[in-house]
C-alpha positions in Angstrom: 113.9 67.0 50.1 115.2 65.1 53.1 112.5 64.1 55.5 112.5 65.9 58.8 112.7 62.8 61.0 113.1 64.8 64.2 110.2 67.2 63.4 112.4 70.2 64.1 110.0 72.7 62.6 107.1 71.4 64.7 109.4 71.2 67.7 110.2 75.0 67.3 106.6 75.9 66.9 105.5 74.0 70.0 108.3 74.9 72.4 109.9 78.2 71.2 107.6 80.4 73.4 107.9 78.2 76.5 110.0 79.2 79.5 111.2 75.6 79.5 110.0 72.1 78.9 110.7 68.7 80.5 112.1 65.6 79.1 108.7 63.8 79.5 107.1 66.5 77.4 109.7 66.0 74.7 109.0 62.2 74.8 105.3 62.8 74.5 105.9 65.1 71.5 107.7 62.4 69.6 105.5 59.6 70.7 102.5 61.4 69.1 104.4 61.8 65.7 106.4 58.7 65.2 105.3 55.3 64.0 106.9 52.5 66.0 108.0 54.9 68.7 109.9 53.3 71.6 112.4 54.3 74.3 115.4 53.4 72.2 114.2 55.7 69.4 113.7 58.5 71.9 117.1 58.1 73.4 118.7 58.4 70.0 116.7 61.6 69.2 117.3 63.1 72.6 121.1 62.4 72.3 121.3 64.0 68.9 119.3 67.1 69.9 121.7 67.6 72.9 124.9 66.9 70.9 124.0 69.3 68.1 122.9 72.0 70.6 119.3 72.0 69.4 118.2 72.0 73.0 119.9 73.4 76.1 119.7 72.2 79.7 118.9 75.0 82.1 118.1 73.0 85.2 117.5 69.4 86.3 114.9 68.1 83.8 114.4 71.5 82.3 115.3 72.5 78.8 115.0 75.3 76.3 115.5 75.5 72.6 118.9 76.8 71.5 117.4 79.8 69.8 116.2 81.0 73.3 119.6 80.4 74.9 121.0 83.9 74.4 117.9 85.5 75.7 117.8 83.2 78.7 121.5 83.9 79.5 121.1 87.6 79.0 118.1 87.8 81.4 119.8 85.6 84.0 123.5 86.0 84.8 125.6 84.0 87.2 125.6 85.2 90.8 129.2 86.1 91.6 129.2 89.2 93.8 132.3 91.3 94.3 134.2 90.5 97.5 134.6 93.4 100.0 137.9 94.0 101.7 136.2 93.1 105.0 135.1 89.6 103.7 138.6 89.0 102.3 140.2 90.1 105.6 138.0 87.8 107.7 138.5 84.9 105.4 142.3 85.3 105.6 142.2 85.5 109.4 140.1 82.4 109.9 142.0 80.4 107.2 145.3 81.2 108.8 144.2 80.2 112.3 141.9 77.3 111.3 143.4 75.9 108.1 141.4 72.6 108.2 138.0 74.1 109.2 135.3 74.4 106.5 133.5 77.8 106.4 131.9 80.2 104.0 131.3 83.9 104.0 128.7 86.3 102.6 127.3 89.7 103.5 123.7 91.0 103.4 124.6 94.1 101.3 124.7 91.8 98.2 120.8 91.6 98.5 120.3 95.4 98.7 120.2 95.8 94.9 116.8 94.1 95.0 115.3 96.2 97.8 113.3 99.4 97.7 114.4 100.5 101.2 118.0 99.5 101.6 119.2 99.1 105.2 122.0 101.3 106.4 123.5 98.2 108.1 125.5 95.3 106.7 125.9 91.9 108.3 128.8 89.6 107.4 127.7 86.0 107.8 130.3 83.4 108.6 129.0 79.8 108.4 131.5 77.5 110.1 131.6 73.9 111.1 129.7 73.5 114.4 132.6 72.2 116.5 134.7 75.2 115.6 132.1 77.9 115.8 132.9 79.1 119.3 136.6 79.1 118.7 136.2 81.1 115.5 133.9 83.5 117.4 136.6 84.0 120.1 139.2 84.7 117.4 137.1 87.3 115.6 135.9 88.9 118.8 139.5 89.6 119.8 140.1 91.3 116.4 136.7 93.0 116.0 135.7 93.9 119.6 132.0 94.4 120.1 131.1 93.6 116.5 130.9 89.8 116.5 127.9 87.7 117.6 127.6 83.9 117.9 124.3 82.6 116.5 122.3 85.5 117.9 118.6 85.4 118.9 116.0 87.9 117.6 116.4 89.9 120.8 120.1 90.1 120.4 119.8 91.2 116.8 117.3 93.9 117.7 119.1 95.2 120.7 122.7 94.9 119.7 123.4 93.8 116.1 121.4 96.5 114.4 122.7 99.2 116.6 126.0 98.8 114.6 126.6 99.8 111.0 128.7 96.6 110.4 128.5 93.3 112.3 129.8 89.8 112.0 127.6 86.9 112.7 129.1 83.4 113.3 126.6 80.6 112.7 127.0 76.8 112.7 127.2 75.5 109.1 124.5 73.4 107.6 126.2 70.4 106.0 126.0 70.0 102.2 125.0 73.6 101.8 125.0 75.0 98.2 128.4 76.8 97.9 130.6 78.2 95.2 134.1 79.5 95.1 134.9 83.2 94.4 138.5 84.2 94.3 139.4 81.2 96.4 136.8 82.0 99.0 133.9 79.7 99.8 130.8 81.8 99.2 127.1 80.7 99.4 125.2 80.2 96.2 122.3 82.5 95.8 120.0 79.5 96.4 121.4 79.0 99.8 121.1 82.7 100.7 117.4 82.8 99.6 116.6 79.8 101.8 118.6 81.0 104.8 116.9 84.4 105.0 113.6 82.6 105.3 114.7 79.8 107.5 116.5 82.2 109.9 113.9 84.9 110.1 115.0 86.0 113.5 118.4 87.0 112.2 117.2 88.5 109.0 113.9 90.0 110.0 114.9 93.3 108.5 114.8 91.6 105.1 111.3 90.4 105.6 107.9 91.8 104.7 107.5 93.3 101.2 111.3 93.5 100.9 111.6 89.7 101.1 109.3 89.4 98.0 111.4 92.1 96.2 114.5 90.1 97.0 113.0 86.9 95.6 111.6 88.6 92.4 114.9 90.4 91.8 117.0 87.3 92.3 114.9 85.2 89.9 114.7 88.0 87.3 118.4 88.8 87.3 120.3 85.6 88.1 120.2 82.0 87.1 118.6 80.1 90.0 119.0 76.4 90.1 115.6 75.5 91.4 116.5 71.9 92.2 119.3 73.1 94.5 117.0 75.8 96.0 114.2 73.4 96.9 116.5 70.6 98.0 118.2 72.9 100.5 114.8 74.4 101.5 113.6 70.9 102.2 116.7 70.3 104.3 116.0 73.4 106.3 112.3 72.5 106.6 111.0 75.6 104.8 110.2 74.1 101.4 106.4 74.6 101.6 106.8 78.0 103.0 109.1 79.2 100.2 106.8 77.6 97.5 103.9 79.4 99.0 105.8 82.7 99.1 106.8 82.4 95.5 103.2 81.4 94.4 101.3 83.9 96.4 103.6 86.9 96.8 105.6 87.1 93.6 105.3 87.0 89.9 108.0 84.4 89.6 107.4 81.6 87.0 109.2 78.5 88.1 110.9 76.3 85.6 110.4 73.3 87.9 106.9 72.8 89.3 
């Protein structure tokens, strides 16, 4: 019988029930079992495990065994919400008038699937380059009179925005925000949305309290969250510690990255 030089049987027993494991843990696993272990030997093993699909990368420095891949993917799908006609219309209008300006769009209704008490109001959020924010606001205001607000304060949101069923909020874009493209439209990744609703509490206060915890739990349970992107952006928005505390103390989320 051919010797199991990669200790695959032991590898499965040790890691098959884990949510994920790190490269350093895999290195320690082989160091404890191999005579003459060195970094070159580990690189060869690690390369072969990846090439043959024995292990699958699910985040930066986070891996699962291939046998757990289908379960992982089934439990967590990609976040690609359907685009509403309103979002498409706004995108086309801004793109036509500001073809060289970077912007993204999303709407708060995409979070309502996670909430127990779903608001009867929807906010369409347009993140746009800071220098163009006022011009884009003026353009939209002419088309959607009384429904467009430029980076509103908590008082404005309470007194005006939430008196409307549908509103459009124009905010200055944070550079290097996690974005994706859906049907040709720049749309925030879920990681960005989760951070923004915490960082901009005054705008999204209706999503806070117990509903914020529901949103986080539902997002992590149903969608693939790239934790490195989430916490990198949270650090950029100065809410990293706050979000980590929220996850640890208010939810049942088990992070892949610690």
